[in-house]
N, C-alpha and C positions, 0 to 999 in steps of 0.2 A: 419727502426725503431730500437731503442736500447732496450736491455734487460739486467738487472743486477741481477743475482741470489744473494741471501743473506743467509748465514749460519753462526751461531755463532760458532767459533772455540773452541776447547778444551782449547787452550791457553787463550782465552778471558775469558772463564768460570773460569779458574784458577785464573786469575787476579781479577775477580769479587769476588770470594770466599776469596782471600787474603785481598782485600779491606774491606770486611765485618768483617774479623777477626781483622784487624787493627782498624776499627771503634769501635768494641766492647772493645778493649783494651784501646783506648784513650778517649772514650766517658765518661762523668761523669755527675753528676747532675747539672742542670742549676740553681745554687743557689747564685752565687756571685752577690753582689750589683753592680748596674750600675756605681757607683762611683769608682769602682776598675779598670775600663777601663782607661788606661793611654792615653796620646796624641798619634796621628796617627803615630808618628815617634819613639815610645818607643821601637822598635826593636822586639816586639812580633808579631807572625803571628796571623791573625784573628781567624783561626781555633783552636788555642791553648787556646783561651779564653772561659770561660764558660758562658758568658752573651749571650743574644740573638743577633744573627747576621744574615745577609742575604748574600748569595752567588749568584751572577748573573752568571749562568753557561751556557756556550754554549753547546748545545746538538748535534751539528754537523748537517750534511745533512740528517741523517736518519739511516745509517748503524751503529749499536752499536760498531762495531770494530773500528770506526773512532773517538770514544770518547777519550779524553785525560785520562791518568791514574788518574789525580787529579779529573776530573769530575766523574769518576766511584767511587772513594773513597768518595767523598762528597755525591753522591746520596745514597750510601750504609749506610751512617751515618745520613741522614737527618731525622728530626722530622716532618717537613712539606715540601711538594713539591708543588710549584705553577707552573703549566706548560702550555705551549702554544699549539695551534692547530697544529703547524708545527713540534712538537717533534715526532720523529718516534715511531711507536708502539713497536718495539723491544727495544727501549731505555726505554720506560715507564715500560716495564717488569722488569727492573732492580731496580725499586723503591721497597724498603722493605715493607712487609705487615704492619709493625708497624707504617709506616709514614702516616700522614694525607695527602690526595691529594686534591688539589684545582685546578679546571679547569678555566683558564683565557684566553681561546683561542679567536682569532679574525679571522673571515672569512668575505668575502665581504658582507656588509649589515647585519652581524650577530655577534655582540660582546657579549660574555658571561659576560664580565665586561668592562665598559669604562675604559680608561687608568687612569683617576684620582682615580677611585675606586681601581684599582690594586695597585697604589702607596700607597693609604691609608691602604690597606690590608697588604702590606709588612711592613709598619711602625708599625701597630698594632701587627702583629705576632712577630716582633723583640722586641717590648716593653714588650710583654708577656714572653720573655725569650727563645723563640724557636730558634732552629737551622734550618734556612729556606734555601732551595735551590730553587731559581727562575730559572726554567729550560726553556731555550729559544732555538728554532730551529736555527741552524747555529751558528753565533757568536753574543753575546749580543750587541756589538757595531756596527754591520753592519745591518742597517734597523731593529733592534730588539727592539728599544725603551729602550735599557739598560741605555743610558745616562740619560733619564728622570727619570727612577726609581732610579738610583744612586743619582741624585740630590735631589730627594724627601727624601731618607734615610739620606743623609748628612744634609739636612735642618732640619731634626728632631733630629740631634745629634746622629745618630745611625751608627754603623760600618757595612761596606759591603766590599766585595771583588769580583772582576771580574775575571772569569775563561774563557779564550778565547776558541772558538770552531772553527772547520773547516767550513768556510762559504759555502753556497750552490753553489756558482760559482766554487770554488775550487773542491768541490765534483763532480759537473757535468762535469767539465773539465777532471778530472781523470777517471771518469767512462765511458766517451765517447771517450777519446783519443783526445780531443780538447785542445791544449795548449792555455792558456789565453794570453800569449805573445809569440812572435816568431820574430827572427831577420829579417826575410824576409817579414813578414806580419803585425806585430803589435808591435810598440815601446811604445805604450801607452795603459793602461788598465783603463776603466771607469766603475764604478758601479753606477747605477741609480735606483731609485724607480719609478715604474709606478703608484703609488698610493700615492698622496700627502696628507697632513693633512686635507686639505679642500676638499678632494675627486676629485680634478682636475687633469689633466694630462698636466700641463703647465710646460714643461721641457725646458732646454736650448738646443733647437734643433740645433742651429748652432754648438755648442760644440760637440754634439753627432754625428753630420754628418761629422765630420772631417775624412780625410783619414788616413790610417796606424795606426789604433787603433782597439781594441776589446771593444765592448760595451756590458755589461751584465745588463739586466733590471730585477729587482726583482718585483714581484707582479704586473706584467703588462699584464697578459693574457686577462683580461677583457677589456683592452684598446688597444689591439694589432692592430686593424684597424687604430686607431688614430695615434699610434706610428709609424707604417710603412709609413702611408701617410705623416706625418709631416717630417719624416727623408728624404724621397725622395724630398719633397717640398723644403727642406732646403739644398739640394745639394748632398745627398748621392746617388750614382748610383743605379738605380732600380734593377740592377742585382747583387748587393752585396750579398754574401752568408750569410745566417742566419739560425738559428735553434731554436726550442722550445723543452725543455727537461722537462718532467713531472716526479716527484718523483725520482729525481736523487739519486743513490746509494741504492735504496730500491727495493724490488721485483716488485713494480709497475712501475719501470722506463720504460718510452717510450719516443720516440722523433721523430721529423720529420724535415727535412732540405729543404730549398727552397731559391730562390732569395727573397730579402726583400719585393719586390713589390707583390709577390704572396704568402707570408708566411701566411697571415690570412686565405686564402682559403685552404691552405695545412693543417693548424691546425684544421679547421672545418672538413675537410674530414677525418682526422685521429682521431677526437673525443677526443682531448687532453683536460685536465681540470686541475685546480689548485690542488696542488702547482706546479708551473712550472716556469722555467727561460727562458728568451729570450736572445740569444747570437747572436751578429751581428759582422761580420768581416771576413776577408779572412782566419783566423785561422780555421774557420768551415770546409773549404775544406781539411785541414790537418786531422781533426777528421774523416771526411767522408772516406778518404783514409785508415785510420787506421781501421775503422769499416769494410770496405769492405775486407781488407786484413785478418782480423780476421775471418770473415765469410768464406772466401775462404779456409783459413787454416783448419777451423773446418770441412768443407765439404770434403776436401781432406784426412783428418786424421781420419774421422769418428766420431769426437766429436760433441756433440749437445749443 
């Protein structure tokens, strides 16, 4: 199993404090008329304008040290933060006390707000003149519904800006030592979702079962039995290495590796639960070797 300790460094706290000071210097009253907003290509940055606007901000995989500097600055100056279930607890602690918080999380079978209501909420908040941070786990444009929210804001004639974040697959790869690509094992990288809009798991199994690639499946733990069965049925060798990683880059990180055919049983035995990623491909064996080497080094050197 994997473990990933998390500590905010003094350097990160310094960055956060600096961002807050900059926000106080640059923030001003939201009083300008909406007609003052020029065309999209007028050369001004969205954050320099005083009208209501929405920032679709990637919160990364959970470790606050992995936030971009821009994300930290925008969080520090936000008037309203609309956040998802997958945003890390340590990241939420960066939201200033002065900001209004709105939870819009989605868990399997339990949505705080349906997507169309989230879209409407963002439009309403921007029209009220607020500086809104829409904080989304990972990257807004990778299975984060950021595209839908951007379209809703654009259709309403409102300004928005997208701030990328480290997607969960990249965070999980780094924290477990599993390279997503490797010249000897994977020349193709595929991201897929295990939870479609209609709640089905009707994926392109032939494409996902191809050799010499890494497949990362988001939000697929609840359908893991189906996923593994269909992949093998469509030609993926049953002994292909695979892993499930829960809570990557956070103190709750855990994981288990197995052949794809026996992965569901291994996950049940380990008691893993969402949020978790499924990673399939021979790169998993590279990560296992790195983890074993790290454990051996820790034992020999007396580290824990």
